[in-house]
N, C-alpha and C positions, 0 to 999 in steps of 0.2 A: 295881741295873738300870742302867748306863752305858756310855758308850764316851770313847774319848779316842784324838786324834791324835797318833801318835807322830811324832817325826823321822826324815826321810827326804829325800834330796837333790831326788828328782825324782817320786816316785810319793805316794800316799796311803796311809799305812801306819796301819790302825785296830786299836786294841785294845778287845773288849766283855768285859765282865765282867757276870755275871749270876747269878740264884740257880737258874736250869734251863734246860736246853737249848732248849727253846721258846723263853724268854725272850730268850737269847742269838741266835737267829736272828733274833727279832722285831727287837732292837737292832741287829743286823748289816745288817738292811734298812733300818733308819731312817739309820743312819749314811750309806749310799749315799745317799739322798734328801736329806738335810742338806748332804752333800759337792756336790751338783749345784744344788740349789732352794733356797728360804727357805720351809722348811717352815711357818712360823707363819701363813701367807697362804693357805694352802692348805685349800680346802673340799671337805667329804664329799657331793659333788653325785652320783657315780656309784658303782657296785661293780662289781667283776670277780672271776673266781675263776680262780684258776691251781693247777695241780700241777705240782712240782719233784721230781725223782727222783736218786739218787746211790748208788753202790755201796758207799760208807762216808762217814763225816761229812764227810771233807774234799772230795770230790767232791759231797756235797750242799752245803756252804757253797758253792763254786765255782758251781754249777749256780743255786743260790739268788741270790747276788750279780749272776749274770748276767743272770737273768730281770728283776730289778729294774732294772738298768741298760737293759736292752732295753724294758722299759714306757716309763721316764720319757724316755730319748734318743731311741729310735727310733719308739715309737708317740706319745710326747708327752702321757703320762699322767702328772699329777703326784699322788704317793702322799701321804695325809694319815696314814691309819691301815691298819695289818696285825692282821688275826687268823689265826693259822696252828694247824694241827693237824698233829704229826709223828706218822708213824709207823713202826715197823719190822718189815719182813717179810723177804722175799728182798733187799730193798733198803731204804734209808730213802726216806720219800716225805713231802713237805711238801704240805699242802692249804691254800691260803690264800684268805682274801675280803681284797680290797683295795679300800678306798674313797678317793675322790679326784676329780679335775676333770679336765678338758684343760688342757694346759698355756698360760699366758698369760705370756709373758717381762715382760711390764710388771708385771704384779701379783706373780708369783713371783719375777721375777729368774733371773738365771742365773749361778752362779759358775763352774763348771768341767767340762767333759766327761770322764767316765770312758770309757776305751776298753774295757777289759775288768778283771776279777778275774784272780790270777795264784797259782798254787802256790807261787810261791817266797817262804819265809818264813811259810807257812800252820801256823798251830798251833792245837789244840783240846786245851785240857785239862779234863777233869770229876773235879774234887775236891771240897772243901766249896763252892765256888762254879763255874760253868763260865767259862772263859777263852778267847776266841779271838783271833788274831792273824790279819791278812790284809792284804795288799797290794794295790792298785788301779791299773792301769796309767793314767797322765793322759796 
């Protein structure tokens, strides 16, 4: 379960590798947080619950990344830990418990602002492992 930043001229291009789809979505969320803040200094003081839906896995990934960005950048919530449940009914749904605290720029630092995820070059492969690739517009 890991991620790496791939070479890209202007945006953050992330590749996630995990043993399951749930872990891949968790790691994708952590990659967004790590891109924006110093995750090592965040404490689990507060808890939030969110639900994210998508008509397919690509839309679910896009909406998931967008929600993480919104929580961190817009609402100022520094996320330390994610616990997700992934369900497939008529559409895919992530139900997530999110633990963290209000952002303190002096404590958490600020690396870069992510504007939004994109569908450009997004890829999800489910083989022996799950691999996700996605671009985030900086």
